[in-house]
N, C-alpha and C positions, 0 to 999 in steps of 0.2 A: 242314700241317706236323706235325712231331712236337711232341707235349706239348699241343695247342691240340685243344679240344672244340667242335666248333661247337653254337651253340644252336639248339634246334629252331624253326621258323618257327611265328609266333603264328598260330592257326586264323582264318579270316575269318568274320565273322557273316554271316548272309544278308542284313543291311542295309548290309554294308559298314563297318561300325564295331565298335569291340571291346565284347566282352560283358561282360556285368552280372555283380555277385557270383554270382547264382543262374542265370546264363545267359540271363537276360530283358535285354531294352534298358532302359537308364537312362531313370526316368520313368515306367514302366510298373510299376504294384505293385497287383496285386489288379485289373486291369483299368481302372484310372484314375491319372492320374498324382498324382506323390506330391507334398503340397503343401508349399511352402517353409516357412521358419521365418517369413518376415514374414507369409504366408497365416494361418498359424496362429494368429500373436499378433493380426491383426486380426480372426479368428473370435471369439478370445476377448476381445476389447477390448469392453467395455460404454460407452455414452454416457455422457457426463458431465451433459450437460443431456436431462432427459426429451423425449421427442418430442412427449407432450401436455402441453405448459406449463400449459394452464388448468386441466387435472383435477389435476396436481402441487399446482399453487399453491392450488387448493381445498382439497385433502386435506391441506396443511400447515397452513392457516389453523384446519381445524375440529379438528385435533390441538392448536394452539396454543390455541383455544376451550375444549376439554375438560381441559387443563392448568389453564388460569385458572380454571374451575369447579371443579376439584378442589381447588386450592391454597384458593381461598376458602372453600370449605364445609368444610376443613381447620380453618382460622382459626376459622370460627366455631362449630367444634363443640371448639375448645380441643386438638386434635392437635397435639402438641410440635413435630414436625417443620415445620409449617404456620407456627408463631406467628413472628412478628418477634421481633428480639432483645430488644427493650422487655416482650414478655410473656412470654419463655421463663423457665424453671427454676421449681423448688418452691416457691422464697420468693414470686414473682408469683402463681403458681395460688393459694397460700395466703392471700394478702391479696386476690384477687379473691373469694374465698369468703367473707372477711370482710365485704367491702363487700355483696355481694351478698345476705347473711343478715339485713342489716338495712334497715329503711326509712329513705332519706336524705332530707333536704329539699331538696338540692341538686337531685335528680333533678325535682323538681316546680317549680324557680325559674324555668326558662325558660316553660313553658306560663303559670305565674302573671304572667309580664313582657308575654306576648303578650296575656293577657285585660285587664291594666291598660292596655297601648297602645291596645287596642279602646275601652275605657272613656274613655281620655283624648279620642279623636277626637270621640266621641260628645258628651261633655261641651263639648269648644271650640266645638262648633256652637251649644249652647245659652246660651253665657258664664256658665256657674256656675262661680265662681271656688271657690266652698267644696269641690265635688266634684273640681275640677281638684286643687287642693291635698291634698285626703284620699288621691287616688289616688298622688300622689306620697310621701305619708308612708308608705302602704301597701308602696311599693316599697322605701323604706328600711327598713321593718322587715322586709319579707321578705329582704332582702339581710343583715342583722344575724342573723336566725335561720339563714341559710344557715353564715354566718361559724362562730357558735357549734356549729352541728351538726357543722361539718368539724373544728373543735377538739377535740370528743368523740371523732370518728373517729381524728383523728390519735393522740390519748393512747391508743385501745383498739389500733389497729395497732402501735404501738410496744412496748406490752405484751406481747402476744401473739406476735408475731414475735421479739422478745429472747427470749422465754421458751421458744420452739421452736426457732431457729436461732441465738441468740446475738446478742451486741450488734453484733457486726462487719456482720451481715446488714442492720442498718438504713442503714449508711454505705454498702456496697458496692452495693445493689441500688436504692437511693432508692426506697424502698417508701412512704415515707409521701406524698411529691407523687403517684405512681402510684396510691395509694387514693383521694386527694382528687378526681383528676381523673376517676377512674371514677365516683365516687359524684355526680358533677355531670352525668353522663349519664343520658337514659331509660333504665329497664331493657332494653327490647324493643330498643333499639339497641347495647347493650354488645358489644362484640367482642373476646374470646370471649364468647359466650353466658353467662349465668350456671348453673353447674352445682350449685346448690344454693336451697333455697326461701327464702322470708322466714320469718324466726324460727327457722330451723334452727341448733342448737348447734354452733359451731365449737371444736373443742379443739387 
């Protein structure tokens, strides 16, 4: 009829279906089917659980051991980032140097007590009361000597810390007790290890 234009017929493809955007059949790009979105996501997805659990567990344990060794060695060497809260800060480092620079009677007290115990065991078998009571007297003498030495250390720590950091550092950090406890430990067993030699002047 007038005013109506007939639409041209759609050409048929050789396979009988509509042609794709580039004249090729859908699903055929570069000679292979185009992967769907689900297939692409599956190809990029990594497994949450390792396929070799035994090897992954061994590797994780080894890494944890290495980290523990690094932290422990850092504490022994006095590296600030590896120290516990009790040992951190310039005041505590200064107090450690004060303790480690002197010969403390407290560090010899434990070996002294062990020797006395061995003596008492030997004396008890001989029923020698004189030596037995003498060993007890030596024990009390050693204990009194440690207490007196700790009082001298306490006074020295208070004086030096107050002169260098101020009086508030004594209360804020609890350095007096910290110094006495370190002085009671054997020098080679102290952590962090001593950074100064005996007799070294601490200013």
